[in-house]
PDB file of N, CA, C, O and CB in Angstrom:
ATOM      1  N   MET A   1     108.599 110.962  64.606  1.00  0.00           N
ATOM      2  CA  MET A   1     108.059 111.911  65.703  1.00  0.00           C
ATOM      3  C   MET A   1     108.669 111.783  66.974  1.00  0.00           C
ATOM      4  O   MET A   1     109.301 110.729  67.055  1.00  0.00           O
ATOM      5  CB  MET A   1     106.638 111.730  65.936  1.00  0.00           C
ATOM      6  N   ASP A   2     108.706 112.523  68.058  1.00  0.00           N
ATOM      7  CA  ASP A   2     109.088 112.120  69.036  1.00  0.00           C
ATOM      8  C   ASP A   2     107.922 111.931  70.159  1.00  0.00           C
ATOM      9  O   ASP A   2     106.851 112.368  69.737  1.00  0.00           O
ATOM     10  CB  ASP A   2     110.092 112.909  69.299  1.00  0.00           C
ATOM     11  N   ASP A   3     107.853 111.456  71.328  1.00  0.00           N
ATOM     12  CA  ASP A   3     107.173 111.193  72.303  1.00  0.00           C
ATOM     13  C   ASP A   3     106.191 112.232  72.397  1.00  0.00           C
ATOM     14  O   ASP A   3     104.974 112.219  72.213  1.00  0.00           O
ATOM     15  CB  ASP A   3     107.923 111.002  73.369  1.00  0.00           C
ATOM     16  N   ASN A   4     107.349 113.531  72.867  1.00  0.00           N
ATOM     17  CA  ASN A   4     106.663 114.629  73.277  1.00  0.00           C
ATOM     18  C   ASN A   4     105.585 115.315  72.864  1.00  0.00           C
ATOM     19  O   ASN A   4     104.591 115.807  73.398  1.00  0.00           O
ATOM     20  CB  ASN A   4     107.285 115.303  73.318  1.00  0.00           C
ATOM     21  N   THR A   5     106.261 115.179  71.215  1.00  0.00           N
ATOM     22  CA  THR A   5     105.463 115.947  70.169  1.00  0.00           C
ATOM     23  C   THR A   5     104.216 115.107  70.022  1.00  0.00           C
ATOM     24  O   THR A   5     103.148 115.718  69.982  1.00  0.00           O
ATOM     25  CB  THR A   5     106.262 116.146  68.706  1.00  0.00           C
ATOM     26  N   ASP A   6     104.206 113.793  69.935  1.00  0.00           N
ATOM     27  CA  ASP A   6     102.733 113.099  69.649  1.00  0.00           C
ATOM     28  C   ASP A   6     101.635 113.331  70.776  1.00  0.00           C
ATOM     29  O   ASP A   6     100.451 113.593  70.563  1.00  0.00           O
ATOM     30  CB  ASP A   6     102.906 111.430  69.521  1.00  0.00           C
ATOM     31  N   VAL A   7     102.315 113.171  72.148  1.00  0.00           N
ATOM     32  CA  VAL A   7     101.349 113.770  73.229  1.00  0.00           C
ATOM     33  C   VAL A   7     100.756 115.213  73.306  1.00  0.00           C
ATOM     34  O   VAL A   7      99.595 115.410  73.665  1.00  0.00           O
ATOM     35  CB  VAL A   7     102.004 113.660  74.405  1.00  0.00           C
ATOM     36  N   GLU A   8     101.671 116.277  72.927  1.00  0.00           N
ATOM     37  CA  GLU A   8     101.166 117.374  72.602  1.00  0.00           C
ATOM     38  C   GLU A   8     100.109 117.555  71.793  1.00  0.00           C
ATOM     39  O   GLU A   8      99.102 118.186  72.116  1.00  0.00           O
ATOM     40  CB  GLU A   8     101.934 117.936  72.231  1.00  0.00           C
ATOM     41  N   ASN A   9     100.383 116.752  70.203  1.00  0.00           N
ATOM     42  CA  ASN A   9      99.549 117.278  69.123  1.00  0.00           C
ATOM     43  C   ASN A   9      98.251 116.432  69.688  1.00  0.00           C
ATOM     44  O   ASN A   9      97.144 116.877  69.385  1.00  0.00           O
ATOM     45  CB  ASN A   9     100.135 116.943  67.395  1.00  0.00           C
ATOM     46  N   ILE A  10      98.313 115.391  70.389  1.00  0.00           N
ATOM     47  CA  ILE A  10      97.218 114.815  70.544  1.00  0.00           C
ATOM     48  C   ILE A  10      96.267 115.624  71.702  1.00  0.00           C
ATOM     49  O   ILE A  10      95.049 115.682  71.530  1.00  0.00           O
ATOM     50  CB  ILE A  10      97.572 113.397  70.841  1.00  0.00           C
ATOM     51  N   ILE A  11      96.868 116.208  72.824  1.00  0.00           N
ATOM     52  CA  ILE A  11      96.214 117.043  73.582  1.00  0.00           C
ATOM     53  C   ILE A  11      95.682 118.500  72.975  1.00  0.00           C
ATOM     54  O   ILE A  11      94.560 118.935  73.237  1.00  0.00           O
ATOM     55  CB  ILE A  11      97.070 117.196  74.637  1.00  0.00           C
ATOM     56  N   THR A  12      96.501 119.092  72.251  1.00  0.00           N
ATOM     57  CA  THR A  12      95.901 120.345  71.693  1.00  0.00           C
ATOM     58  C   THR A  12      94.975 119.731  70.900  1.00  0.00           C
ATOM     59  O   THR A  12      93.869 120.188  71.188  1.00  0.00           O
ATOM     60  CB  THR A  12      96.840 121.365  70.915  1.00  0.00           C
ATOM     61  N   ASN A  13      94.885 118.662  69.776  1.00  0.00           N
ATOM     62  CA  ASN A  13      93.516 118.519  68.835  1.00  0.00           C
ATOM     63  C   ASN A  13      92.277 118.206  69.918  1.00  0.00           C
ATOM     64  O   ASN A  13      91.155 118.627  69.636  1.00  0.00           O
ATOM     65  CB  ASN A  13      93.669 117.063  67.569  1.00  0.00           C
ATOM     66  N   ILE A  14      92.477 117.518  71.070  1.00  0.00           N
ATOM     67  CA  ILE A  14      91.229 117.252  71.975  1.00  0.00           C
ATOM     68  C   ILE A  14      91.071 118.619  72.450  1.00  0.00           C
ATOM     69  O   ILE A  14      89.981 119.131  72.194  1.00  0.00           O
ATOM     70  CB  ILE A  14      91.400 116.099  73.252  1.00  0.00           C
ATOM     71  N   GLY A  15      91.917 119.320  73.082  1.00  0.00           N
ATOM     72  CA  GLY A  15      91.420 120.755  73.510  1.00  0.00           C
ATOM     73  C   GLY A  15      90.493 121.680  72.372  1.00  0.00           C
ATOM     74  O   GLY A  15      89.617 122.465  72.735  1.00  0.00           O
ATOM     75  N   ALA A  16      90.812 121.463  71.116  1.00  0.00           N
ATOM     76  CA  ALA A  16      90.323 122.109  69.971  1.00  0.00           C
ATOM     77  C   ALA A  16      89.163 121.480  69.501  1.00  0.00           C
ATOM     78  O   ALA A  16      88.473 121.995  68.621  1.00  0.00           O
ATOM     79  CB  ALA A  16      91.270 122.177  68.959  1.00  0.00           C
ATOM     80  N   LYS A  17      88.859 120.246  70.100  1.00  0.00           N
ATOM     81  CA  LYS A  17      87.620 119.501  69.799  1.00  0.00           C
ATOM     82  C   LYS A  17      87.949 118.912  68.568  1.00  0.00           C
ATOM     83  O   LYS A  17      86.989 118.403  67.988  1.00  0.00           O
ATOM     84  CB  LYS A  17      86.306 120.343  69.726  1.00  0.00           C
ATOM     85  N   ASN A  18      88.863 118.851  68.097  1.00  0.00           N
ATOM     86  CA  ASN A  18      89.136 118.473  66.863  1.00  0.00           C
ATOM     87  C   ASN A  18      89.764 116.728  67.255  1.00  0.00           C
ATOM     88  O   ASN A  18      90.891 116.235  67.251  1.00  0.00           O
ATOM     89  CB  ASN A  18      90.293 119.716  66.090  1.00  0.00           C
ATOM     90  N   PHE A  19      88.452 116.214  67.551  1.00  0.00           N
ATOM     91  CA  PHE A  19      88.909 114.318  67.704  1.00  0.00           C
ATOM     92  C   PHE A  19      89.351 113.895  66.646  1.00  0.00           C
ATOM     93  O   PHE A  19      90.460 113.378  66.786  1.00  0.00           O
ATOM     94  CB  PHE A  19      87.723 113.149  67.987  1.00  0.00           C
ATOM     95  N   THR A  20      88.834 113.886  65.297  1.00  0.00           N
ATOM     96  CA  THR A  20      88.949 113.137  64.498  1.00  0.00           C
ATOM     97  C   THR A  20      90.918 113.246  64.394  1.00  0.00           C
ATOM     98  O   THR A  20      91.586 112.215  64.317  1.00  0.00           O
ATOM     99  CB  THR A  20      87.853 113.562  63.234  1.00  0.00           C
ATOM    100  N   ALA A  21      91.355 114.196  64.408  1.00  0.00           N
ATOM    101  CA  ALA A  21      92.874 114.172  64.282  1.00  0.00           C
ATOM    102  C   ALA A  21      93.494 113.856  65.519  1.00  0.00           C
ATOM    103  O   ALA A  21      94.685 113.548  65.479  1.00  0.00           O
ATOM    104  CB  ALA A  21      93.442 115.470  63.813  1.00  0.00           C
ATOM    105  N   ALA A  22      92.722 113.880  66.947  1.00  0.00           N
ATOM    106  CA  ALA A  22      93.398 113.670  67.955  1.00  0.00           C
ATOM    107  C   ALA A  22      93.356 112.061  67.756  1.00  0.00           C
ATOM    108  O   ALA A  22      94.164 111.369  68.377  1.00  0.00           O
ATOM    109  CB  ALA A  22      92.836 114.368  69.275  1.00  0.00           C
ATOM    110  N   GLU A  23      92.671 111.636  67.127  1.00  0.00           N
ATOM    111  CA  GLU A  23      92.267 110.043  66.951  1.00  0.00           C
ATOM    112  C   GLU A  23      93.509 109.653  66.030  1.00  0.00           C
ATOM    113  O   GLU A  23      94.368 108.849  66.393  1.00  0.00           O
ATOM    114  CB  GLU A  23      90.552 109.693  66.106  1.00  0.00           C
ATOM    115  N   SER A  24      93.512 110.150  65.095  1.00  0.00           N
ATOM    116  CA  SER A  24      94.629 110.102  64.065  1.00  0.00           C
ATOM    117  C   SER A  24      95.644 110.047  64.785  1.00  0.00           C
ATOM    118  O   SER A  24      96.112 108.909  64.837  1.00  0.00           O
ATOM    119  CB  SER A  24      94.768 111.183  63.100  1.00  0.00           C
ATOM    120  N   ASN A  25      96.361 111.051  65.555  1.00  0.00           N
ATOM    121  CA  ASN A  25      97.571 111.174  65.889  1.00  0.00           C
ATOM    122  C   ASN A  25      97.923 110.182  66.830  1.00  0.00           C
ATOM    123  O   ASN A  25      99.077 109.752  66.830  1.00  0.00           O
ATOM    124  CB  ASN A  25      97.806 112.377  66.294  1.00  0.00           C
ATOM    125  N   PHE A  26      96.974 109.705  67.739  1.00  0.00           N
ATOM    126  CA  PHE A  26      97.014 108.644  68.764  1.00  0.00           C
ATOM    127  C   PHE A  26      97.328 107.141  68.101  1.00  0.00           C
ATOM    128  O   PHE A  26      98.126 106.346  68.599  1.00  0.00           O
ATOM    129  CB  PHE A  26      95.558 108.651  69.545  1.00  0.00           C
ATOM    130  N   ASN A  27      96.569 106.902  66.909  1.00  0.00           N
ATOM    131  CA  ASN A  27      96.886 105.481  66.344  1.00  0.00           C
ATOM    132  C   ASN A  27      98.240 105.539  65.688  1.00  0.00           C
ATOM    133  O   ASN A  27      98.923 104.519  65.598  1.00  0.00           O
ATOM    134  CB  ASN A  27      95.772 104.967  65.246  1.00  0.00           C
ATOM    135  N   SER A  28      98.764 107.034  65.097  1.00  0.00           N
ATOM    136  CA  SER A  28     100.221 106.843  64.818  1.00  0.00           C
ATOM    137  C   SER A  28     101.229 106.756  65.549  1.00  0.00           C
ATOM    138  O   SER A  28     102.288 106.231  65.205  1.00  0.00           O
ATOM    139  CB  SER A  28     100.600 107.565  64.226  1.00  0.00           C
ATOM    140  N   ALA A  29     100.951 107.365  66.846  1.00  0.00           N
ATOM    141  CA  ALA A  29     101.594 107.278  67.883  1.00  0.00           C
ATOM    142  C   ALA A  29     101.764 105.728  68.557  1.00  0.00           C
ATOM    143  O   ALA A  29     102.808 105.130  68.815  1.00  0.00           O
ATOM    144  CB  ALA A  29     100.964 108.217  68.679  1.00  0.00           C
ATOM    145  N   LEU A  30     100.598 105.371  68.716  1.00  0.00           N
ATOM    146  CA  LEU A  30     100.668 103.742  69.165  1.00  0.00           C
ATOM    147  C   LEU A  30     101.288 102.821  67.963  1.00  0.00           C
ATOM    148  O   LEU A  30     102.229 102.054  68.169  1.00  0.00           O
ATOM    149  CB  LEU A  30      98.990 103.105  69.518  1.00  0.00           C
ATOM    150  N   ASP A  31     100.695 102.967  66.758  1.00  0.00           N
ATOM    151  CA  ASP A  31     101.524 102.234  65.776  1.00  0.00           C
ATOM    152  C   ASP A  31     102.837 102.150  65.574  1.00  0.00           C
ATOM    153  O   ASP A  31     103.439 101.141  65.209  1.00  0.00           O
ATOM    154  CB  ASP A  31     101.246 102.517  64.808  1.00  0.00           C
ATOM    155  N   ASP A  32     103.469 103.619  65.901  1.00  0.00           N
ATOM    156  CA  ASP A  32     105.062 103.636  66.301  1.00  0.00           C
ATOM    157  C   ASP A  32     105.703 102.712  67.389  1.00  0.00           C
ATOM    158  O   ASP A  32     106.696 101.988  67.321  1.00  0.00           O
ATOM    159  CB  ASP A  32     105.393 105.006  66.805  1.00  0.00           C
ATOM    160  N   ARG A  33     105.021 102.904  68.189  1.00  0.00           N
ATOM    161  CA  ARG A  33     105.296 101.863  69.455  1.00  0.00           C
ATOM    162  C   ARG A  33     105.253 100.335  69.338  1.00  0.00           C
ATOM    163  O   ARG A  33     106.013  99.511  69.847  1.00  0.00           O
ATOM    164  CB  ARG A  33     104.278 102.111  70.508  1.00  0.00           C
ATOM    165  N   VAL A  34     104.198 100.152  68.558  1.00  0.00           N
ATOM    166  CA  VAL A  34     104.024  98.374  68.357  1.00  0.00           C
ATOM    167  C   VAL A  34     104.927  98.109  67.394  1.00  0.00           C
ATOM    168  O   VAL A  34     105.255  96.924  67.337  1.00  0.00           O
ATOM    169  CB  VAL A  34     102.470  97.710  67.803  1.00  0.00           C
ATOM    170  N   GLN A  35     105.457  98.872  66.580  1.00  0.00           N
ATOM    171  CA  GLN A  35     106.195  98.596  65.200  1.00  0.00           C
ATOM    172  C   GLN A  35     107.764  98.343  65.965  1.00  0.00           C
ATOM    173  O   GLN A  35     108.346  97.290  65.705  1.00  0.00           O
ATOM    174  CB  GLN A  35     106.092 100.167  63.860  1.00  0.00           C
ATOM    175  N   ILE A  36     108.432  99.375  66.936  1.00  0.00           N
ATOM    176  CA  ILE A  36     109.619  99.284  67.542  1.00  0.00           C
ATOM    177  C   ILE A  36     109.577  98.383  68.646  1.00  0.00           C
ATOM    178  O   ILE A  36     110.673  97.825  68.695  1.00  0.00           O
ATOM    179  CB  ILE A  36     110.056 100.497  67.914  1.00  0.00           C
ATOM    180  N   ALA A  37     108.692  97.908  69.715  1.00  0.00           N
ATOM    181  CA  ALA A  37     108.573  96.731  69.956  1.00  0.00           C
ATOM    182  C   ALA A  37     108.400  95.399  68.888  1.00  0.00           C
ATOM    183  O   ALA A  37     109.221  94.511  69.119  1.00  0.00           O
ATOM    184  CB  ALA A  37     107.679  96.881  70.696  1.00  0.00           C
ATOM    185  N   LEU A  38     107.782  95.220  68.144  1.00  0.00           N
ATOM    186  CA  LEU A  38     107.943  94.161  67.414  1.00  0.00           C
ATOM    187  C   LEU A  38     109.594  93.851  66.264  1.00  0.00           C
ATOM    188  O   LEU A  38     110.131  92.833  65.825  1.00  0.00           O
ATOM    189  CB  LEU A  38     106.564  94.321  66.631  1.00  0.00           C
ATOM    190  N   ASP A  39     109.885  95.307  66.167  1.00  0.00           N
ATOM    191  CA  ASP A  39     111.201  94.679  65.822  1.00  0.00           C
ATOM    192  C   ASP A  39     111.838  94.572  66.586  1.00  0.00           C
ATOM    193  O   ASP A  39     112.250  93.413  66.554  1.00  0.00           O
ATOM    194  CB  ASP A  39     111.905  95.093  65.061  1.00  0.00           C
ATOM    195  N   GLN A  40     112.459  95.352  67.757  1.00  0.00           N
ATOM    196  CA  GLN A  40     113.099  94.422  68.511  1.00  0.00           C
ATOM    197  C   GLN A  40     112.874  92.816  69.184  1.00  0.00           C
ATOM    198  O   GLN A  40     113.798  92.063  69.490  1.00  0.00           O
ATOM    199  CB  GLN A  40     113.244  95.111  69.298  1.00  0.00           C
ATOM    200  N   ALA A  41     111.892  92.617  69.276  1.00  0.00           N
ATOM    201  CA  ALA A  41     111.212  91.182  69.382  1.00  0.00           C
ATOM    202  C   ALA A  41     111.772  90.226  68.485  1.00  0.00           C
ATOM    203  O   ALA A  41     112.282  89.158  68.827  1.00  0.00           O
ATOM    204  CB  ALA A  41     109.714  91.205  69.081  1.00  0.00           C
ATOM    205  N   LYS A  42     111.617  90.797  66.941  1.00  0.00           N
ATOM    206  CA  LYS A  42     112.559  89.875  66.022  1.00  0.00           C
ATOM    207  C   LYS A  42     114.022  89.872  66.105  1.00  0.00           C
ATOM    208  O   LYS A  42     114.669  88.852  65.864  1.00  0.00           O
ATOM    209  CB  LYS A  42     112.350  90.182  64.672  1.00  0.00           C
ATOM    210  N   VAL A  43     114.581  91.026  66.450  1.00  0.00           N
ATOM    211  CA  VAL A  43     116.027  90.922  66.758  1.00  0.00           C
ATOM    212  C   VAL A  43     116.605  90.050  67.757  1.00  0.00           C
ATOM    213  O   VAL A  43     117.702  89.505  67.632  1.00  0.00           O
ATOM    214  CB  VAL A  43     116.441  92.071  67.093  1.00  0.00           C
ATOM    215  N   ARG A  44     115.816  89.931  68.774  1.00  0.00           N
ATOM    216  CA  ARG A  44     116.012  89.134  69.861  1.00  0.00           C
ATOM    217  C   ARG A  44     115.375  87.736  69.646  1.00  0.00           C
ATOM    218  O   ARG A  44     115.872  86.988  70.488  1.00  0.00           O
ATOM    219  CB  ARG A  44     115.482  89.816  71.051  1.00  0.00           C
ATOM    220  N   ILE A  45     114.771  87.284  69.122  1.00  0.00           N
ATOM    221  CA  ILE A  45     114.265  86.064  68.331  1.00  0.00           C
ATOM    222  C   ILE A  45     115.274  85.260  67.430  1.00  0.00           C
ATOM    223  O   ILE A  45     115.705  84.117  67.579  1.00  0.00           O
ATOM    224  CB  ILE A  45     113.161  86.537  67.415  1.00  0.00           C
ATOM    225  N   ALA A  46     115.561  86.330  66.305  1.00  0.00           N
ATOM    226  CA  ALA A  46     116.738  86.267  65.352  1.00  0.00           C
ATOM    227  C   ALA A  46     117.993  85.535  65.770  1.00  0.00           C
ATOM    228  O   ALA A  46     118.475  84.507  65.294  1.00  0.00           O
ATOM    229  CB  ALA A  46     117.151  87.611  65.040  1.00  0.00           C
ATOM    230  N   SER A  47     118.481  86.412  66.922  1.00  0.00           N
ATOM    231  CA  SER A  47     119.785  86.350  67.628  1.00  0.00           C
ATOM    232  C   SER A  47     119.939  85.083  68.440  1.00  0.00           C
ATOM    233  O   SER A  47     120.983  84.431  68.404  1.00  0.00           O
ATOM    234  CB  SER A  47     119.951  87.553  68.547  1.00  0.00           C
ATOM    235  N   LYS A  48     118.707  84.676  69.303  1.00  0.00           N
ATOM    236  CA  LYS A  48     118.949  83.138  69.924  1.00  0.00           C
ATOM    237  C   LYS A  48     118.573  82.123  68.560  1.00  0.00           C
ATOM    238  O   LYS A  48     118.845  80.923  68.575  1.00  0.00           O
ATOM    239  CB  LYS A  48     117.700  82.756  71.494  1.00  0.00           C
ATOM    240  N   ILE A  49     118.147  82.559  67.810  1.00  0.00           N
ATOM    241  CA  ILE A  49     118.067  81.254  67.060  1.00  0.00           C
ATOM    242  C   ILE A  49     119.615  81.273  65.756  1.00  0.00           C
ATOM    243  O   ILE A  49     120.221  80.237  65.478  1.00  0.00           O
ATOM    244  CB  ILE A  49     116.184  81.241  66.162  1.00  0.00           C
ATOM    245  N   PHE A  50     119.840  82.143  65.373  1.00  0.00           N
ATOM    246  CA  PHE A  50     121.503  82.046  64.715  1.00  0.00           C
ATOM    247  C   PHE A  50     122.453  82.524  65.459  1.00  0.00           C
ATOM    248  O   PHE A  50     123.520  81.918  65.359  1.00  0.00           O
ATOM    249  CB  PHE A  50     121.793  82.819  63.422  1.00  0.00           C
ATOM    250  N   ASP A  51     122.422  83.514  66.260  1.00  0.00           N
ATOM    251  CA  ASP A  51     123.892  83.686  66.882  1.00  0.00           C
ATOM    252  C   ASP A  51     124.313  83.091  68.657  1.00  0.00           C
ATOM    253  O   ASP A  51     125.389  82.962  69.242  1.00  0.00           O
ATOM    254  CB  ASP A  51     124.106  85.473  66.827  1.00  0.00           C
ATOM    255  N   ASP A  52     122.621  82.801  69.138  1.00  0.00           N
ATOM    256  CA  ASP A  52     122.520  81.974  70.617  1.00  0.00           C
ATOM    257  C   ASP A  52     124.002  83.514  71.288  1.00  0.00           C
ATOM    258  O   ASP A  52     125.128  83.291  71.733  1.00  0.00           O
ATOM    259  CB  ASP A  52     123.310  79.355  70.470  1.00  0.00           C
ATOM    260  N   ALA A  53     123.419  84.676  71.105  1.00  0.00           N
ATOM    261  CA  ALA A  53     124.254  85.764  71.669  1.00  0.00           C
ATOM    262  C   ALA A  53     123.324  86.423  72.459  1.00  0.00           C
ATOM    263  O   ALA A  53     122.184  85.986  72.301  1.00  0.00           O
ATOM    264  CB  ALA A  53     124.948  86.716  70.652  1.00  0.00           C
ATOM    265  N   PRO A  54     123.442  87.410  73.328  1.00  0.00           N
ATOM    266  CA  PRO A  54     122.328  88.118  74.135  1.00  0.00           C
ATOM    267  C   PRO A  54     122.655  89.473  73.313  1.00  0.00           C
ATOM    268  O   PRO A  54     123.690  89.869  72.777  1.00  0.00           O
ATOM    269  CB  PRO A  54     122.495  88.166  76.051  1.00  0.00           C
ATOM    270  N   VAL A  55     121.133  90.120  73.447  1.00  0.00           N
ATOM    271  CA  VAL A  55     120.960  91.235  72.905  1.00  0.00           C
ATOM    272  C   VAL A  55     120.787  92.231  73.655  1.00  0.00           C
ATOM    273  O   VAL A  55     120.322  91.935  74.755  1.00  0.00           O
ATOM    274  CB  VAL A  55     120.154  91.199  72.179  1.00  0.00           C
ATOM    275  N   GLU A  56     121.077  93.804  73.397  1.00  0.00           N
ATOM    276  CA  GLU A  56     120.882  94.426  74.318  1.00  0.00           C
ATOM    277  C   GLU A  56     119.312  94.969  73.946  1.00  0.00           C
ATOM    278  O   GLU A  56     119.057  95.110  72.750  1.00  0.00           O
ATOM    279  CB  GLU A  56     122.046  95.370  74.534  1.00  0.00           C
ATOM    280  N   THR A  57     118.330  95.254  74.877  1.00  0.00           N
ATOM    281  CA  THR A  57     116.964  95.751  74.362  1.00  0.00           C
ATOM    282  C   THR A  57     117.214  97.253  74.776  1.00  0.00           C
ATOM    283  O   THR A  57     118.257  97.741  75.211  1.00  0.00           O
ATOM    284  CB  THR A  57     115.483  94.967  75.114  1.00  0.00           C
ATOM    285  N   GLU A  58     116.086  97.824  74.550  1.00  0.00           N
ATOM    286  CA  GLU A  58     115.680  99.144  74.887  1.00  0.00           C
ATOM    287  C   GLU A  58     116.147  99.599  76.400  1.00  0.00           C
ATOM    288  O   GLU A  58     116.918 100.522  76.666  1.00  0.00           O
ATOM    289  CB  GLU A  58     114.121  99.198  74.728  1.00  0.00           C
ATOM    290  N   GLU A  59     115.615  98.889  77.140  1.00  0.00           N
ATOM    291  CA  GLU A  59     115.698  98.937  78.569  1.00  0.00           C
ATOM    292  C   GLU A  59     117.041  98.959  78.922  1.00  0.00           C
ATOM    293  O   GLU A  59     117.542  99.862  79.591  1.00  0.00           O
ATOM    294  CB  GLU A  59     115.028  97.852  79.227  1.00  0.00           C
ATOM    295  N   ASP A  60     117.703  97.892  78.448  1.00  0.00           N
ATOM    296  CA  ASP A  60     119.462  97.964  78.637  1.00  0.00           C
ATOM    297  C   ASP A  60     119.958  99.310  78.266  1.00  0.00           C
ATOM    298  O   ASP A  60     120.597 100.057  79.007  1.00  0.00           O
ATOM    299  CB  ASP A  60     120.357  96.843  77.586  1.00  0.00           C
ATOM    300  N   GLU A  61     119.550  99.574  76.877  1.00  0.00           N
ATOM    301  CA  GLU A  61     120.190 100.835  76.515  1.00  0.00           C
ATOM    302  C   GLU A  61     120.111 102.352  77.701  1.00  0.00           C
ATOM    303  O   GLU A  61     120.979 103.138  78.079  1.00  0.00           O
ATOM    304  CB  GLU A  61     119.404 101.157  75.044  1.00  0.00           C
ATOM    305  N   ASP A  62     118.760 102.239  77.967  1.00  0.00           N
ATOM    306  CA  ASP A  62     118.151 103.089  78.751  1.00  0.00           C
ATOM    307  C   ASP A  62     119.262 103.615  80.076  1.00  0.00           C
ATOM    308  O   ASP A  62     119.687 104.740  80.339  1.00  0.00           O
ATOM    309  CB  ASP A  62     116.789 102.310  79.217  1.00  0.00           C
ATOM    310  N   GLN A  63     119.521 102.169  80.800  1.00  0.00           N
ATOM    311  CA  GLN A  63     120.350 101.960  81.782  1.00  0.00           C
ATOM    312  C   GLN A  63     121.683 102.614  81.789  1.00  0.00           C
ATOM    313  O   GLN A  63     122.328 102.718  82.832  1.00  0.00           O
ATOM    314  CB  GLN A  63     120.476 100.729  81.857  1.00  0.00           C
ATOM    315  N   SER A  64     122.016 102.961  80.893  1.00  0.00           N
ATOM    316  CA  SER A  64     123.405 103.128  80.382  1.00  0.00           C
ATOM    317  C   SER A  64     123.800 104.467  80.683  1.00  0.00           C
ATOM    318  O   SER A  64     124.920 104.867  80.363  1.00  0.00           O
ATOM    319  CB  SER A  64     123.553 102.862  78.884  1.00  0.00           C
TER     320      SER A  64
END
């Protein structure tokens, strides 16, 4: 799911007073972001240990 859809679902569910679904959507979006950050950290650490090579981060890709 993309970020805009996640936020729209959260807002829609809050507006409909469906707080359980909003909480579920929020937790899912947060879990996705945390997992992505952890995966990027694993790649950076592995690269430093095994390759000693620079690794592009998501911030580097955004600037391209």
